[in-house]
C-alpha positions as CSV (number, residue, x, y, z in Angstrom):
1,M,9.6,-4.5,-18.4
2,S,12.2,-2.6,-16.4
3,Q,13.6,-4.0,-13.1
4,A,11.9,-1.2,-11.2
5,E,8.5,-2.1,-12.8
6,E,9.0,-5.8,-12.0
7,I,9.8,-5.0,-8.4
8,L,6.7,-2.8,-8.0
9,H,4.5,-5.4,-9.6
10,G,5.9,-7.9,-7.2
11,I,5.0,-5.7,-4.2
12,Y,1.5,-5.2,-5.4
13,E,1.1,-8.9,-6.1
14,A,2.1,-9.7,-2.5
15,I,-0.5,-7.2,-1.3
16,N,-3.2,-8.4,-3.6
17,T,-2.7,-12.1,-2.9
18,G,-1.8,-11.8,0.8
19,N,1.4,-13.8,0.1
20,L,3.6,-11.5,2.1
21,A,6.5,-13.9,1.8
22,L,6.9,-12.6,-1.8
23,L,8.2,-9.3,-0.3
24,D,11.4,-11.1,0.8
25,E,12.2,-11.4,-2.9
26,V,11.5,-7.8,-4.0
27,V,12.1,-5.6,-0.8
28,A,15.6,-5.0,0.6
29,P,16.1,-6.1,4.2
30,D,17.1,-2.5,5.1
31,Y,14.1,-1.0,3.2
32,T,13.1,2.5,4.4
33,E,9.5,3.5,4.5
34,H,9.9,7.3,4.8
35,S,6.2,8.2,5.1
36,E,5.3,5.6,7.8
37,G,8.6,6.0,9.6
38,F,9.9,2.4,9.8
39,Q,12.8,0.5,8.3
40,G,13.0,-3.1,7.2
41,V,11.0,-5.7,5.4
42,E,9.5,-7.3,8.6
43,P,7.7,-4.1,9.8
44,F,6.4,-3.7,6.2
45,K,5.0,-7.2,6.3
46,Q,3.4,-6.5,9.7
47,Q,1.8,-3.3,8.5
48,L,0.4,-5.0,5.4
49,A,-0.8,-8.0,7.4
50,A,-2.7,-5.7,9.7
51,F,-4.3,-3.9,6.8
52,R,-5.2,-7.2,5.1
53,A,-6.8,-8.4,8.4
54,A,-9.0,-5.3,8.3
55,F,-9.7,-5.6,4.5
56,P,-9.4,-9.3,3.5
57,D,-10.4,-8.6,0.0
58,L,-7.8,-5.8,-0.3
59,R,-6.8,-5.0,-3.9
60,V,-4.3,-2.5,-5.4
61,S,-4.8,-1.6,-9.0
62,I,-2.2,0.5,-10.9
63,E,-3.7,3.5,-12.6
64,D,-0.5,5.3,-13.7
65,L,3.1,4.2,-13.5
66,L,6.3,6.2,-14.3
67,I,9.7,4.6,-14.3
68,D,13.0,6.5,-14.6
69,G,16.0,4.3,-14.1
70,D,16.0,3.1,-10.5
71,R,13.1,5.3,-9.5
72,F,9.3,4.8,-9.8
73,A,6.1,6.7,-9.2
74,S,2.7,5.1,-9.2
75,R,-0.9,6.2,-8.7
76,T,-3.1,3.3,-7.6
77,T,-6.6,2.6,-6.4
78,V,-6.9,0.6,-3.2
79,T,-10.2,-1.2,-2.7
80,G,-11.6,-3.5,0.0
81,T,-14.3,-4.2,2.4
82,H,-13.7,-3.3,6.1
83,T,-14.6,-6.6,7.9
84,G,-11.9,-6.6,10.6
85,D,-10.4,-4.3,13.2
86,L,-8.3,-1.4,11.8
87,M,-6.2,0.6,14.2
88,G,-8.7,0.1,17.0
89,M,-11.7,0.8,14.7
90,P,-14.2,-2.1,14.7
91,A,-15.3,-3.4,11.3
92,T,-17.9,-1.3,9.5
93,G,-18.7,-3.6,6.7
94,R,-18.2,-0.7,4.3
95,H,-16.4,-0.9,1.0
96,I,-13.6,1.6,0.2
97,S,-12.1,2.8,-3.0
98,V,-9.2,5.1,-2.3
99,E,-6.3,6.6,-4.3
100,A,-2.7,6.2,-3.2
101,V,0.6,7.5,-4.5
102,D,3.9,5.7,-4.2
103,I,7.3,7.2,-5.1
104,G,10.3,4.9,-4.6
105,R,13.8,3.8,-5.5
106,V,15.2,0.3,-6.2
107,E,18.7,-0.8,-5.6
108,N,20.4,-4.2,-6.3
109,G,17.2,-5.7,-7.6
110,R,14.9,-4.8,-4.6
111,A,12.8,-1.9,-3.4
112,K,15.1,0.2,-1.2
113,E,12.9,3.1,-0.1
114,R,9.4,4.6,-0.5
115,W,7.5,7.9,0.1
116,G,3.8,8.4,-0.3
117,G,0.7,6.8,1.0
118,L,-3.0,6.2,1.0
119,N,-5.6,9.0,1.0
120,M,-6.5,8.5,4.7
121,Y,-9.1,11.3,4.7
122,S,-11.0,9.6,1.9
123,M,-10.7,6.2,3.6
124,L,-12.0,7.4,7.0
125,T,-14.8,9.3,5.3
126,Q,-15.9,6.3,3.3
127,L,-15.8,4.2,6.5
128,G,-18.0,6.7,8.3
129,V,-15.4,7.5,10.9
130,I,-15.3,11.2,10.0
131,P,-18.2,13.1,8.4
132,A,-18.1,13.6,4.7
133,P,-17.8,17.3,3.6
134,Q,-21.1,19.0,2.9
135,P,-21.5,21.1,-0.2
136,S,-21.9,24.8,0.6
């Protein structure tokens, strides 16, 4: 397993188990999250903690993974049951299954930066926050 793959698996393990302290081992202190607009491992932990509070059974499963030296790209499926507040939305009790794409780079044995994200449209539709598209 390449270093980039080990780091990515470490991040997903932290998300899946809720043991966000694992991120200190695999994410650089000056990590940059380009898509979400923050920098640092602590804001990353805070974001994941809020998401796990909304979806306590949160699970990320790798569907496809590409590694090229210090770069990675993954397609994942994110699942969970919405039982807590999410960005001001009260719990719906609904289950989600949403695709996500991550593209990133590692440096000195840790994740250094990432682009990508969750299919928010699909998630909000599954939660009933926005109406599902109707066939024409």
